[in-house]
C-alpha positions in Angstrom: -38.7 57.9 -90.5 -41.4 58.3 -93.0 -44.1 60.9 -93.3 -47.4 60.4 -91.5 -50.4 59.8 -93.8 -53.6 61.7 -93.1 -56.8 59.9 -92.3 -58.2 61.1 -95.7 -55.4 59.3 -97.5 -55.7 56.2 -95.5 -59.5 56.0 -95.9 -59.3 56.5 -99.7 -56.4 54.0 -100.1 -58.2 51.4 -98.0 -61.4 51.8 -100.0 -59.5 51.4 -103.2 -57.6 48.4 -102.0 -60.9 46.7 -100.9 -62.5 47.3 -104.3 -59.5 46.9 -106.7 -56.7 45.0 -104.9 -55.9 42.8 -107.9 -55.3 45.7 -110.2 -52.6 47.3 -108.2 -48.9 46.3 -108.4 -45.8 47.1 -106.4 -44.7 49.7 -108.9 -45.4 53.3 -108.3 -45.7 54.3 -112.0 -48.1 51.6 -112.8 -50.3 52.4 -109.8 -50.4 56.0 -110.9 -51.7 55.0 -114.3 -54.3 52.7 -112.7 -55.4 55.5 -110.4 -55.9 57.8 -113.4 -58.6 55.4 -114.6 -60.2 54.7 -111.3 -60.5 58.1 -109.5 -60.7 61.8 -110.1 -58.2 63.2 -107.6 -58.4 66.7 -106.2 -54.8 67.3 -107.2 -51.8 65.6 -108.8 -50.0 65.6 -105.4 -52.9 63.8 -103.7 -53.0 61.2 -106.4 -49.2 60.6 -106.1 -49.5 60.2 -102.3 -52.2 57.6 -102.7 -50.3 55.8 -105.4 -47.2 55.8 -103.2 -49.1 54.5 -100.2 -50.7 51.7 -102.3 -47.2 50.7 -103.5 -45.9 50.6 -99.9 -48.9 48.4 -98.8 -48.4 46.1 -101.8 -44.7 45.6 -100.9 -45.5 44.4 -97.4 -44.6 40.8 -97.0 -47.6 39.8 -95.0 -50.1 41.9 -97.2 -51.9 42.6 -94.0 -53.8 45.8 -94.9 -55.9 46.5 -91.9 -55.0 49.8 -90.3 
């Protein structure tokens, strides 16, 4: 089982994916660096959670991102 993402994380991630889907990859480290340029996160932990969630979404085989 994985951790449940809060609505705040899902909303931020979905908005980022709508606007910048092509920039993100399926690598966590690259997504973190891209997020540094795109957003000002409240904390490092929040930025890492968003980057991890983006990575998980990009690794989906169907790339169906509607939640």
